[in-house]
C-alpha positions as MATLAB code, in Angstrom:
seq = 'MTLSQPFIHPHAIVEPGASLGPGTRVWAFVHILPGARIGSDCNICDGVFIENDVVIGDRVTIKCGVQIWDGIEIEDDVFIGPNATFTNDPASRSKQYLSQYPRTRVRQGASIGANATILPGVTIGRGAMVGAGAVVTHNVPPNAIVAGNPARIQGYVTGEQRCEPIGPLRRQPDNGHCAVKAVTIVCLPTFEDMRGMLSVGEVGAQLPFQPQRCFMVYNVPSKDVRGEHAHKTLHQFLVCVHGSCMVMVDDGQDRAEILLDRPEIGVHIPPMVWAAQYKYSPDAVLLVLASAPYDANDYIRDYDEFLALVNAARKNEAD';
ca = [
      -0.305   -0.302   -0.185;
       1.493    3.686   -0.745;
       1.042    6.318    1.477;
      -0.239    9.252    0.613;
       1.260   12.880    2.361;
       0.311   13.689    5.771;
      -2.601   15.122    6.480;
      -2.837   18.601    8.750;
      -6.002   19.829    9.958;
      -6.295   23.616    9.504;
      -6.706   23.446   12.932;
      -3.439   21.914   14.123;
       0.010   23.994   14.069;
       2.785   21.860   12.946;
       6.017   23.516   13.450;
       9.010   24.338   10.381;
      11.371   21.205   11.111;
       9.205   18.944   12.889;
       9.365   15.676   10.484;
       5.952   13.479    9.664;
       5.804   10.476    7.624;
       3.593    9.887    5.053;
       0.325    8.875    5.491;
       0.516   10.523    9.315;
      -2.765   12.329   10.281;
      -2.473   15.280   12.543;
      -5.844   16.503   14.218;
      -7.367   19.490   15.280;
      -5.604   21.297   17.958;
      -2.258   19.174   18.079;
       1.073   21.497   18.605;
       4.380   19.597   17.265;
       7.625   21.291   18.072;
      10.297   21.737   15.448;
      12.626   18.578   16.678;
      10.165   16.297   16.682;
      10.021   13.598   14.895;
       7.203   11.323   13.881;
       7.082    8.324   11.621;
       4.263    6.870    8.775;
       0.616    6.251    9.468;
       0.305    7.482   12.533;
      -2.477    8.671   13.689;
      -1.922   12.120   16.210;
      -5.606   13.125   17.370;
      -7.060   16.203   18.750;
      -5.339   18.044   21.651;
      -2.073   16.173   21.491;
       1.029   18.517   22.356;
       4.762   17.025   20.922;
       8.123   18.839   22.156;
      11.103   18.843   20.532;
      13.202   15.998   21.601;
      10.975   13.492   21.011;
      11.013   10.038   18.347;
       7.612    8.364   17.349;
       7.758    5.168   15.053;
       5.293    4.215   12.743;
       1.622    3.363   13.155;
       1.180    4.938   16.747;
      -2.078    5.758   18.226;
      -1.852    8.841   20.279;
      -5.547    9.725   21.556;
      -6.593   12.988   22.248;
      -5.400   15.252   24.959;
      -1.662   13.690   25.252;
       1.679   15.355   25.885;
       4.719   13.740   24.872;
       7.666   15.748   25.927;
      11.457   16.132   25.689;
      13.263   12.626   26.035;
      10.503   10.566   25.239;
      10.373    7.749   22.280;
       7.969    5.988   21.114;
       8.529    2.586   18.819;
       6.435    1.029   16.183;
       2.700   -0.167   16.855;
       1.951    1.950   19.873;
      -1.334    2.441   21.459;
      -1.625    5.600   23.893;
      -5.028    6.142   25.457;
      -6.743    9.436   26.002;
      -5.230   11.867   28.723;
      -2.065    9.756   29.145;
       0.323   11.742   31.252;
       3.912   11.657   30.586;
       6.281   13.014   33.109;
      10.114   13.801   32.413;
      11.534   15.262   35.272;
      11.573   13.587   38.520;
      11.851   16.763   40.265;
      10.580   19.823   38.509;
      10.626   23.365   39.722;
       9.080   26.371   37.926;
      11.976   27.879   35.382;
      14.275   25.444   36.390;
      15.129   22.926   33.187;
      17.343   20.284   33.044;
      20.499   19.903   30.490;
      19.217   16.348   29.507;
      16.327   14.814   30.332;
      15.900   10.860   31.643;
      15.085    9.256   28.455;
      11.230    7.514   28.895;
      11.228    4.553   26.138;
       7.349    2.861   25.031;
       8.976   -0.400   23.140;
       6.863   -2.051   19.813;
       3.162   -2.596   20.343;
       3.104   -1.775   23.778;
      -0.087   -0.347   24.676;
      -1.182    2.075   27.371;
      -4.350    2.938   28.898;
      -6.685    6.204   29.387;
      -5.073    8.368   32.321;
      -1.704    5.969   33.010;
       0.785    8.027   34.567;
       4.542    7.533   33.143;
       7.187    8.731   35.514;
      10.173   10.114   33.834;
      13.286    7.334   32.722;
      11.060    4.217   32.304;
      10.670    1.533   29.647;
       7.503   -0.088   28.930;
       8.331   -3.317   27.613;
       7.576   -4.279   24.028;
       4.273   -5.970   23.893;
       3.135   -4.484   27.508;
       0.009   -3.275   28.413;
      -1.053   -0.341   31.099;
      -3.848   -0.226   32.639;
      -6.435    2.464   32.630;
      -5.031    4.573   35.522;
      -1.903    3.288   36.135;
       1.112    4.706   37.898;
       4.188    3.518   36.196;
       7.368    3.758   38.602;
       9.521    1.223   37.059;
      10.437   -0.383   33.957;
       7.441   -2.708   32.991;
       8.836   -5.833   31.650;
       7.684   -7.513   27.838;
       4.202   -8.574   26.926;
       3.302   -7.934   30.863;
      -0.115   -6.398   32.084;
       0.419   -3.884   34.583;
      -2.185   -1.738   36.685;
      -2.648    0.055   39.512;
      -0.912    2.506   42.015;
       2.000    2.037   41.323;
       1.551   -0.475   39.104;
       2.170   -3.870   39.677;
       1.961   -6.714   37.189;
      -1.164   -8.815   36.869;
      -0.807  -10.992   34.285;
       1.181  -11.101   30.475;
      -0.706  -10.865   27.336;
      -1.736  -13.938   25.706;
      -0.921  -15.538   29.648;
      -4.265  -16.383   30.089;
      -3.694  -19.885   29.197;
      -3.334  -21.198   32.693;
      -1.455  -24.372   32.425;
      -2.417  -27.048   35.225;
      -1.156  -30.490   36.135;
      -3.253  -33.801   36.731;
      -4.296  -33.525   40.140;
      -7.457  -32.997   42.932;
      -9.590  -30.184   41.174;
      -7.090  -29.825   38.539;
      -7.603  -30.485   34.983;
      -4.947  -32.608   32.915;
      -3.206  -31.037   30.618;
      -2.265  -32.280   26.850;
       0.628  -34.529   26.892;
       1.756  -32.901   30.534;
       2.112  -29.816   28.059;
       1.082  -26.282   27.957;
       0.647  -23.222   25.115;
       4.381  -23.424   25.398;
       5.560  -26.558   24.228;
       8.594  -27.606   25.216;
       8.027  -26.562   29.002;
       6.256  -30.167   31.139;
       4.659  -29.539   33.864;
       4.716  -32.416   36.765;
       3.065  -34.190   39.229;
       5.501  -35.484   41.230;
       4.522  -38.850   43.664;
       3.281  -38.078   47.075;
       2.936  -40.009   50.249;
       0.277  -38.911   52.577;
       0.474  -40.767   56.537;
      -0.192  -40.091   60.234;
       3.450  -38.487   59.842;
       2.782  -36.029   57.324;
       3.156  -35.571   53.368;
       5.992  -36.815   51.134;
       7.331  -35.823   47.514;
       9.631  -37.142   45.691;
      11.302  -37.053   41.998;
      14.050  -38.892   40.550;
      16.254  -38.251   37.805;
      15.221  -40.186   34.758;
      11.596  -40.408   35.958;
      10.150  -36.876   36.991;
      13.194  -34.731   36.705;
      14.569  -35.140   32.702;
      18.301  -34.249   34.129;
      20.465  -34.434   36.580;
      20.912  -31.935   38.627;
      24.260  -29.884   39.301;
      22.983  -26.719   41.284;
      20.391  -25.788   43.657;
      19.098  -22.252   44.744;
      16.047  -21.210   46.738;
      14.053  -17.561   46.091;
      12.213  -16.611   49.285;
      11.356  -13.340   51.118;
      10.370  -11.682   47.521;
       7.841   -9.077   47.986;
       4.782   -9.161   45.974;
       5.417   -6.676   43.845;
       8.821   -8.249   42.250;
       9.468  -10.026   39.625;
      12.135  -12.733   38.936;
      13.599  -14.376   36.565;
      13.399  -12.344   33.288;
      15.772  -14.126   30.879;
      16.223  -17.588   28.986;
      19.265  -19.747   29.213;
      20.938  -20.956   26.496;
      22.057  -24.556   27.574;
      20.296  -25.211   31.218;
      17.757  -26.723   31.515;
      15.800  -25.578   34.990;
      12.920  -27.628   37.313;
      11.148  -25.770   39.634;
       8.808  -26.123   42.664;
       6.925  -24.381   45.213;
       8.229  -26.044   48.254;
       5.759  -23.286   50.089;
       3.490  -21.150   49.371;
       2.404  -20.431   45.686;
       4.040  -18.034   42.657;
       3.131  -17.831   39.273;
       5.359  -19.063   36.299;
       5.398  -17.209   32.466;
       7.190  -19.444   30.195;
       8.040  -17.748   26.861;
       8.870  -19.526   23.500;
       8.810  -16.931   21.139;
       5.496  -17.398   19.666;
       3.447  -18.955   22.401;
       3.595  -17.835   26.185;
       1.404  -19.417   28.890;
       1.170  -18.968   32.606;
       2.134  -21.282   34.972;
       0.254  -21.398   39.019;
       2.758  -23.419   41.590;
       1.115  -23.453   44.849;
       1.850  -27.259   46.290;
       5.493  -28.721   46.579;
       4.188  -32.187   44.747;
       3.689  -29.306   41.441;
       7.048  -29.064   39.612;
       7.823  -27.600   35.670;
      10.623  -28.521   33.380;
      11.745  -25.172   31.436;
      14.187  -26.346   29.144;
      17.013  -24.061   27.165;
      15.625  -20.962   24.917;
      12.499  -20.404   26.870;
      11.938  -17.335   28.752;
      10.735  -17.398   32.063;
       9.942  -15.221   34.921;
       8.102  -15.261   38.408;
       5.815  -13.300   40.008;
       2.717  -12.977   42.511;
       4.483  -14.197   45.062;
       2.903  -14.920   48.150;
       4.542  -13.463   51.494;
       5.483  -17.223   52.542;
       6.862  -18.690   49.215;
       9.893  -20.365   48.917;
      10.509  -21.489   45.369;
      13.488  -24.838   45.011;
      14.730  -24.569   41.540;
      17.332  -27.282   40.498;
      19.640  -26.502   37.534;
      21.617  -28.525   35.281;
      24.563  -27.363   35.207;
      26.971  -24.359   37.560;
      26.188  -21.208   37.348;
      27.531  -19.647   33.845;
      26.815  -15.815   33.384;
      27.083  -16.244   29.310;
      24.531  -18.896   29.608;
      21.604  -16.292   30.474;
      19.774  -14.539   27.967;
      18.734  -10.933   29.566;
      17.418   -9.171   26.874;
      13.581  -10.082   25.239;
      14.959   -8.765   21.774;
      17.926  -10.363   21.567;
      15.722  -13.699   22.889;
      13.497  -13.333   19.776;
      16.373  -12.981   17.571;
      18.140  -16.152   18.421;
      15.017  -18.013   18.623;
      13.792  -16.897   14.652;
      17.071  -17.845   13.460;
      17.324  -21.276   15.197;
      13.600  -21.649   13.537;
      14.784  -20.529   10.052;
      17.752  -22.928   10.428;
      15.508  -25.373   10.609;
      13.186  -24.602    7.981;
      16.437  -24.450    5.415;
];
């Protein structure tokens, strides 16, 4: 499709020097300052103000009543709801100006709900969703859904498919897998008598690898997220031995959430699966068994790098 020249409403002000891509529409009472760079096929609705040191990608929608200040970068395919508020000075004073403003970044495909407030210097991750009225004080991970004041993770985009193992009041997942097919949910054999309960896992049966390392995660504030990385070669087996937490897994195509709320439930996360743990209960203790000793070089901590590696591997397989 060939895009036309930008459309500028007669009651809009686009200062000389501002850059607008083809197909972009600028509606009434918008004011765009000279240094702003706006991509193609964007929709800038009534009453939007865009300052100088601003970069906006392609196919971005900015609804009515939004101000985009110096230091803000908005990538492709972002949606910004009406009256969402960006800030760029953590300690504003009248007639006092920063020599350089904190960089605030909204990554590709993210959405920001109406009346949300974004504090200076944060990054809204790729594909994330910020709920209406949320106050975002920290970086939002890729694909996370956040809401509240301050904003906390409520779930992950397309993570509504909750994967559950067989057991009382639970349904059997297909072949023990969830939407992320490489991930396996395991019910550990459990024995109960008058002395209490015991859950067990054996290598070659419930454990698909020989553990070389173990660690426990506990005393995690419910607002915090652990993980947010993938491994190149490492396998992990997670069991919440006390309390509960939610595990998000993502193979670059599919994404799902797994509730760990009993010590007889384990989840095997193989290499090249992005994972995060969140919604820790105050008493949660998460046991992690790993297939190798710690190696910092085995971690993939950038989601874009993870996607690039996954896509390259799939392309090689197809070839």
